[in-house]
C-alpha positions, -999 to 999 in steps of 0.1 A, spaced: 0 0 0 29 24 8 43 17 -27 9 25 -42 8 58 -24 42 67 -38 35 57 -74 2 77 -80 -3 114 -76 -32 111 -51 -33 147 -39 -35 160 -75 -62 135 -84 -83 146 -54 -81 182 -67 -85 174 -104 -115 150 -102 -140 175 -87 -124 203 -107 -131 184 -140 -165 173 -126 -175 209 -119 -164 221 -153 -183 192 -170 -215 198 -151 -213 235 -159 -217 225 -196 -246 201 -190 -280 217 -195 -302 189 -183 -307 191 -145 -311 154 -140 -280 146 -159 -261 173 -141 -272 159 -108 -263 123 -117 -228 133 -129 -223 154 -98 -232 125 -76 -208 102 -95 -179 127 -92 -186 132 -55 -188 95 -48 -156 88 -66 -138 116 -47 -152 103 -14 -142 67 -19 -107 77 -30 -101 100 0 -117 76 24 -92 48 13 -63 72 17 -75 83 51 -78 47 62 -42 41 51 -31 70 74 -51 57 103 -36 22 99 -1 34 93 6 67 111 35 87 97 27 78 61 29 107 36 18 111 0 39 140 -13 43 153 -48 65 182 -57 68 196 -93 101 213 -95 102 249 -105 79 278 -94 46 285 -111 48 314 -136 49 350 -122 44 340 -85 66 326 -58 48 293 -55 50 258 -69 27 228 -72 37 211 -40 9 190 -26 8 163 0 -14 143 24 -2 140 60 -15 134 95 -31 169 97 -49 169 64 -58 132 60 -91 132 80 -103 164 65 -102 150 29 -129 123 34 -149 147 56 -151 173 28 -158 147 1 -185 131 23 -202 164 30 -203 172 -7 -218 138 -15 -244 142 13 -253 177 2 -259 166 -33 -280 136 -20 -300 154 6 -305 190 -4 -339 200 -19 -338 199 -57 -345 237 -59 -314 243 -38 -293 225 -65 -307 243 -95 -287 264 -119 -250 266 -113 -251 252 -78 -238 217 -85 -208 230 -105 -201 256 -77 -202 229 -51 -177 207 -70 -154 235 -78 -155 247 -42 -146 211 -31 -116 211 -55 -102 243 -41 -109 232 -5 -90 200 -11 -62 221 -26 -60 241 6 -58 210 27 -31 194 6 -9 224 -2 26 222 12 36 254 -4 24 287 12 18 305 -21 -1 275 -35 -22 274 -3 -31 311 -6 -41 306 -43 -64 277 -34 -79 297 -5 -88 325 -28 -101 301 -54 -124 284 -29 -144 317 -26 -151 323 -63 -176 295 -71 -198 304 -42 -200 341 -53 -213 331 -87 -237 306 -73 -251 332 -48 -256 357 -76 -276 333 -97 -295 312 -71 -312 336 -47 -341 358 -58 -349 394 -47 -337 412 -17 -324 380 -1 -299 376 -29 -286 412 -25 -281 409 13 -265 374 11 -243 384 -18 -232 415 0 -224 396 32 -205 370 12 -185 396 -6 -176 419 23 -168 393 49 -153 364 29 -138 377 -3 -123 409 14 -114 387 43 -90 368 21 -70 399 11 -50 400 44 -39 364 36 -25 376 2 -7 406 19 7 383 45 21 359 19 37 389 1 53 400 34 66 365 41 81 363 6 98 397 11 111 387 45 126 355 31 142 374 2 158 398 27 175 369 46 183 350 14 160 321 24 149 298 -4 117 304 -24 91 291 -31 81 287 6 80 250 18 55 245 46 72 212 55 103 232 66 91 265 81 123 282 90 115 319 85 144 333 105 121 361 118 121 376 152 89 385 171 87 420 158 89 407 122 64 380 129 38 402 145 24 421 115 22 388 95 4 371 124 -22 399 126 -29 397 89 -33 360 90 -54 363 122 -79 386 103 -83 360 76 -88 334 103 -113 354 123 -133 362 92 -135 326 81 -144 314 116 -171 341 119 -156 356 151 -170 389 164 -168 415 149 -165 396 116 -194 373 123 -223 389 104 -219 369 72 -227 335 88 -263 342 102 -272 359 70 -260 330 48 -276 305 71 -309 323 69 -309 333 32 -281 315 14 -281 282 -5 -276 253 19 -248 237 -1 -224 267 -2 -233 277 34 -225 242 47 -192 240 29 -181 274 42 -189 264 78 -181 227 79 -147 226 62 -129 247 89 -103 263 66 -97 291 92 -87 267 119 -67 247 94 -48 278 85 -39 283 121 -27 247 124 -8 245 91 7 280 89 4 302 119 15 279 148 45 263 130 55 293 109 51 320 135 57 303 168 68 334 188 40 355 176 15 327 182 27 321 217 25 359 223 -8 368 206 -29 337 202 -42 340 238 -59 372 228 -74 354 198 -87 327 222 -103 353 245 -119 370 215 -132 337 201 -146 327 235 -164 361 238 -177 356 203 -190 321 213 -208 336 243 -222 364 221 -235 339 195 -250 317 222 -269 346 237 -282 359 204 -293 325 194 -318 324 223 -336 355 209 -342 343 174 -376 332 160 -364 319 126 -350 284 128 -324 290 101 -311 322 117 -312 305 151 -290 278 138 -267 304 122 -260 319 156 -255 285 172 -229 276 145 -212 310 150 -209 301 187 -195 267 180 -169 279 155 -156 302 182 -151 272 205 -130 254 179 -107 284 177 -103 285 215 -90 249 214 -65 257 186 -53 288 203 -47 271 236 -22 247 218 -17 220 243 -22 184 234 -57 179 248 -71 211 235 -56 206 200 -70 170 199 -103 184 211 -103 212 185 -94 189 156 -121 163 166 -146 191 170 -139 203 135 -149 168 123 -180 166 146 -192 201 138 -187 194 101 -212 165 103 -237 180 127 -238 215 110 -243 200 76 -270 177 88 -289 204 106 -287 229 77 -300 202 54 -329 193 77 -339 230 81 -338 235 43 -359 204 38 -384 217 63 -386 250 46 -391 233 12 -421 215 26 -436 241 49 -426 273 30 -412 289 62 -388 284 90 -405 308 114 -410 289 146 -441 310 154 -458 292 124 -442 258 125 -455 245 158 -468 210 158 -453 199 124 -438 167 141 -472 151 136 -469 157 99 -431 151 95 -421 126 122 -389 114 105 -378 150 99 -385 159 135 -367 128 149 -337 135 127 -335 171 138 -337 161 175 -310 134 172 -286 156 152 -294 186 174 -285 169 207 -254 154 190 -243 189 180 -243 200 217 -223 170 230 -247 143 239 -228 114 255 -217 88 230 -212 112 201 -180 126 187 -189 161 199 -190 148 235 -155 135 231 -142 167 215 -158 190 242 -144 168 270 -109 171 256 -114 209 251 -125 213 287 -97 192 301 -72 212 279 -84 244 295 -92 234 330 -58 231 345 -43 265 335 -75 285 326 -105 274 346 -124 306 338 -122 298 301 -133 263 308 -163 275 326 -171 299 297 -169 269 273 -194 250 295 -217 280 296 -216 283 258 -225 247 255 -254 252 278 -267 282 259 -264 264 226 -282 234 241 -311 256 252 -313 272 218 -314 238 200 -340 223 223 -361 255 223 -360 255 185 -371 219 183 -400 223 208 -413 255 191 -410 243 156 -420 207 159 -439 202 192 -455 236 199 -489 249 190 -491 266 157 -507 301 157 -511 300 119 -518 264 109 -502 254 76 -520 233 51 -492 208 47 -498 181 21 -462 172 11 -447 140 23 -421 134 51 -384 128 44 -378 106 13 -355 76 12 -324 95 1 -330 122 28 -334 95 55 -302 78 43 -283 111 47 -296 116 83 -289 79 92 -254 81 78 -245 113 97 -260 99 130 -241 66 125 -208 84 119 -212 106 150 -220 76 171 -193 53 157 -166 79 161 -179 89 195 -177 54 209 -144 47 192 -124 80 187 -90 63 192 -82 59 155 -88 96 149 -67 106 179 -39 82 168 -36 96 133 -32 131 146 -8 123 175 24 132 158 13 166 144 -5 175 177 26 166 197 48 187 174 25 218 175 21 216 213 59 212 217 67 242 194 44 264 214 53 253 249 90 252 243 89 290 239 91 314 269 58 330 279 52 365 266 32 394 280 -4 384 283 -8 364 315 1 327 310 -23 317 283 -11 288 263 15 278 290 9 251 316 29 243 347 57 217 345 36 191 361 10 190 333 23 162 311 -6 166 287 7 200 275 34 183 254 65 194 274 81 160 271 70 150 236 97 147 210 91 163 176 86 141 146 
């Protein structure tokens, strides 16, 4: 199997297959044919990425690396892709989410250019995960935003399109500009010290002191905060959750490119600045999580309510990454996977409810469980899984996050628990009001409950959350090397300035003090 990994350009194939599929479906006028081709491409990508991820789980330390010599024309970048411990679990997650979105989304949500946009977004997202060159990663990051912009412009009618498109443009597209500027600054800094170009992320030796790292860190932090919908850059997510197409919204939320940027680039490339400034990012993310949790309680639209819950949960992921000890990093990485599954499932279910009832206003939806029992049951199961019900992957990830914070930062750990409680109240409240309450404006519902393909999607998501929740060890094992390395890099540095965030006492073995780098 190792020889097979070395002989075939798997990372390039994982990018090229959905890329070609997106371009092909863009040329197909018949909706049914476009949908069938899209499903075939998504299934092929998922099977391939799942097999590769299984190889990494069974043989930790394996790497599929390809490096085309010579920079790309006009830019300081090269086609240097690879699959390693950090990226391996994200590849089947992304491919699975695309497959489930194409299977479970209402057909009206997949009309027009939506299927090509989803496949092209998948190709660029996989490119970000597999890029081992900083310039290449930045190019894929920018490319991942383009298909969604075109799909938004074509798929949403009226004022809803204008507002959603404006939120997408301002907070996501402009939010990527700091990344481009940061890459340019890194290139300039390496030229100044005669370091090699293009920039290889597998050997991040920037030879920069803290003063030189700081402006680069802040630029990358802006891109990170925008992508993770952290206050004050959060407004795009509730708007897209309420008005945007479910497929694009789910991919933006569930693929966690912001946290991946922190793990792949910021922590290893800017260790001094990360140790110094990431605690402030963690505090901001936790405040954002509390803010989103509180606002979620006040919403009457189920889609917008879910948007604020997801805003809150994305902030918690960033808290774990910023803390950068072994438990918190493991918890954050597992929570990315769990949140990817639960958020996609809940967004799909809410869009399916809207397609049947014509509204997601909980003041009108009371009592629809009697008409849609499968939909109500699926929403309840995925809803409690999203807030950490015991036996699910989210429960494991939250437990690791809390333990990672509890020793050195008990106040932050209490804040994390409070956010979880607030989100739990919002989810349960939304379920009772929408499905079990009394309707003030009865709806003449004549459409059927969830169909077979929609039930399969809900069952698949639930089964994955339970299977990984009862047996998370393989997911922890595959990430052990990279987590130990990142934790060691952060905690081997002397603490700077802002209290003792990110630094534990010598007796805390889980912080990674004694772990050897790979």
